[in-house]
C-alpha positions as CSV (number, residue, x, y, z in Angstrom):
1,X,9.9,3.4,14.7
2,X,11.8,0.9,15.8
3,X,14.6,0.3,13.7
4,X,12.6,-3.4,13.5
5,X,9.9,-1.8,12.9
6,X,11.2,0.2,9.9
7,X,12.7,-2.7,8.9
8,X,10.0,-5.3,8.6
9,X,8.2,-1.7,7.3
10,X,10.9,-1.3,4.2
11,X,10.7,-5.6,3.7
12,X,7.0,-5.0,3.1
13,X,7.6,-2.4,0.6
14,X,10.1,-3.9,-1.5
15,X,7.8,-6.8,-1.4
16,X,4.9,-4.7,-2.3
17,X,7.2,-3.0,-5.0
18,X,7.7,-6.3,-6.4
19,X,4.7,-7.3,-6.8
20,X,3.0,-4.3,-9.0
21,X,7.0,-4.2,-11.1
22,X,5.6,-8.1,-12.2
23,X,1.7,-6.2,-12.8
24,X,3.0,-3.5,-14.5
25,X,4.8,-5.6,-16.6
26,X,2.3,-8.2,-17.5
27,X,0.2,-6.2,-17.7
28,X,2.0,-3.4,-20.6
29,X,1.9,-0.4,-17.7
30,X,4.0,2.4,-19.4
31,X,7.3,2.0,-17.6
32,X,9.2,3.3,-20.1
33,X,10.3,7.1,-18.0
34,X,10.4,8.7,-14.8
35,X,7.6,9.5,-15.7
36,X,5.7,6.7,-17.1
37,X,6.7,4.8,-13.8
38,X,5.2,7.4,-11.0
39,X,2.7,7.5,-13.5
40,X,1.8,3.7,-13.5
41,X,2.9,3.9,-9.2
42,X,0.2,6.4,-8.9
43,X,-2.4,4.0,-10.5
44,X,-1.5,0.7,-9.0
45,X,-1.6,2.8,-5.8
46,X,-5.0,4.1,-5.8
47,X,-6.6,1.1,-7.6
48,X,-4.5,-2.0,-5.2
49,X,-3.3,-0.4,-2.4
50,X,-5.5,2.4,-1.1
51,X,-8.1,1.1,-0.1
52,X,-6.6,-2.1,1.5
53,X,-5.3,0.5,4.0
54,X,-8.5,3.1,4.6
55,X,-10.1,-0.2,5.3
56,X,-7.8,-0.9,7.4
57,X,-7.6,1.8,9.6
58,X,-11.2,2.5,9.3
59,X,-11.5,-1.0,11.1
60,X,-8.8,0.5,13.7
61,X,-11.5,3.1,14.0
62,X,-14.5,0.9,14.4
63,X,-13.6,-0.6,16.9
64,X,-12.4,2.1,19.1
65,X,-15.7,3.5,19.3
66,X,-16.5,0.1,19.8
67,X,-14.3,-0.2,23.1
68,X,-15.6,3.2,24.1
69,X,-19.3,2.6,24.2
70,X,-18.5,-0.7,25.7
71,X,-17.4,1.2,29.3
C-alpha cells in the first residue's frame, strides 16, 4: 500500500469510526469499558460494515468472471 493510499484509508477509517461512535451514543450501546467497546464495535462492524465490504468484493469477483467468459 502506498503512503497516499494508506493515508486515504486512515481517513476513511476515522470517518467510519466517528459514524459508529455517534450511532452507539444515539442508540445507547454500551461504551463504558474496553469489553463494552469491543463488543459494540464488533456488533456494529458485523451489522453495518462487513455486509457492504462483502457486497463490493462479491461484485468484483462476479465482474472478473464475466470478463473471463467474454474473452
